[in-house]
C-alpha positions in Angstrom: 84.8 65.1 62.1 84.3 67.3 59.1 84.1 71.1 59.5 80.6 72.4 58.9 79.7 76.0 57.9 77.7 76.6 61.1 81.0 76.1 63.0 82.7 78.9 61.1 82.1 82.0 63.2 84.4 84.1 60.9 81.5 84.0 58.4 79.2 85.8 60.8 78.9 89.6 60.8 80.0 91.6 63.9 76.4 92.6 64.4 75.2 88.9 64.5 78.0 88.0 66.9 77.2 90.9 69.2 73.5 90.1 69.1 74.2 86.5 70.0 76.4 87.5 72.9 73.7 89.9 74.1 71.0 87.3 73.9 73.2 84.8 75.7 73.9 87.3 78.5 70.2 88.2 78.9 69.2 84.5 79.1 71.7 83.8 81.8 70.7 86.8 83.8 67.1 85.7 83.6 67.9 82.2 84.8 69.9 83.5 87.7 67.1 86.0 88.6 64.6 83.1 88.6 66.8 80.6 90.5 68.2 82.7 93.3 64.8 83.1 95.1 64.1 79.3 94.7 67.5 78.5 96.3 66.7 80.9 99.1 63.2 79.4 99.6 64.6 75.9 99.5 67.2 76.8 102.2 64.6 78.3 104.4 62.2 75.3 104.0 65.0 72.8 104.7 65.8 74.6 108.0 69.0 76.4 107.4 69.4 78.5 110.6 71.1 81.4 108.9 68.3 81.5 106.3 65.5 81.3 109.0 67.0 84.3 110.8 67.3 86.2 107.6 63.7 85.5 106.7 62.5 86.7 110.1 64.6 89.8 109.7 62.9 90.6 106.3 59.3 90.0 107.6 58.8 86.2 107.4 55.7 84.9 105.6 54.3 88.3 104.8 57.5 89.4 103.1 57.6 86.0 101.3 54.1 86.5 99.9 54.9 89.9 98.7 58.1 88.6 97.0 56.1 85.8 95.5 53.7 88.3 94.0 56.6 90.2 92.4 58.1 86.9 91.3 54.9 85.8 89.6 54.3 89.2 88.0 57.8 89.2 86.6 57.3 85.7 85.2 54.1 86.8 83.5 55.7 89.8 82.0 58.6 87.7 80.7 56.1 85.1 79.2 54.1 88.0 77.6 57.3 89.5 76.1 58.3 86.1 74.8 54.9 85.4 73.3 55.0 88.9 71.6 58.4 88.0 70.2 57.2 84.7 68.9 54.1 86.3 67.3 56.3 89.0 65.7 58.6 86.4 64.3 55.7 84.3 63.0 54.2 87.4 61.2 57.6 88.4 59.9 58.4 84.9 58.5 55.0 84.8 56.8 55.7 88.2 55.2 59.2 87.0 54.1 57.7 83.8 52.7 55.1 85.7 50.7 57.8 87.8 49.2 60.0 84.8 48.5 57.4 83.0 46.4 59.4 83.7 43.2 60.0 80.5 41.2 63.6 80.0 40.3 64.6 78.1 37.2 67.3 75.4 37.3 69.5 77.6 35.1 69.3 80.5 37.6 69.9 78.1 40.5 73.0 76.5 38.8 74.4 80.0 37.9 73.9 81.4 41.5 75.5 78.4 43.2 78.0 77.8 40.4 77.2 74.1 40.0 76.6 72.2 36.8 73.1 71.1 35.7 74.0 67.4 35.9 75.4 67.8 39.5 72.1 69.5 40.5 70.0 66.6 39.1 72.3 64.1 40.9 71.8 65.9 44.1 68.0 65.9 43.7 68.1 62.2 43.2 70.4 61.6 46.2 69.2 60.6 49.7 72.1 62.5 51.2 74.5 65.2 50.0 77.8 66.3 51.4 78.6 70.0 50.5 82.1 71.3 50.7 82.7 75.0 51.2 85.8 77.2 50.9 86.9 79.7 53.6 84.4 82.3 52.3 81.4 80.1 52.4 81.1 79.4 48.7 80.3 75.9 47.4 83.4 74.1 46.2 82.1 70.6 45.6 78.9 68.6 45.9 79.1 64.9 46.8 75.8 63.2 46.4 75.4 59.8 48.1 73.0 57.8 45.9 71.3 54.8 47.5 71.2 51.8 45.3 
């Protein structure tokens, strides 16, 4: 299998790596937080003796209803935060797109990516393109696959 740029973590900044690790940890903590009460409830409903005694100790149905209220409120807060994040990202992407409406000429495009004009045109006509990168993420070679 060929090595793709997305599988080259050395090209990511330390800030992006730390952010990805933090997001990963938060997501797993949220999943565990959501699943532990469900496992406990399932054990109780299925008749696990130890769990039944524990539920009686903590107040039985009344305690369960209070915990379910906390559980639902927590879920609603998490959904609200997620929707705020989605809305923020949507507004941000629109703002970035409005800034990025600058039209780039073919000459500027070829100069920026260090490709020849005929290679660029071949890539536009191709159905699929293989792009080869060096260790620093710069384009080394373009290989257009033209359907005939």
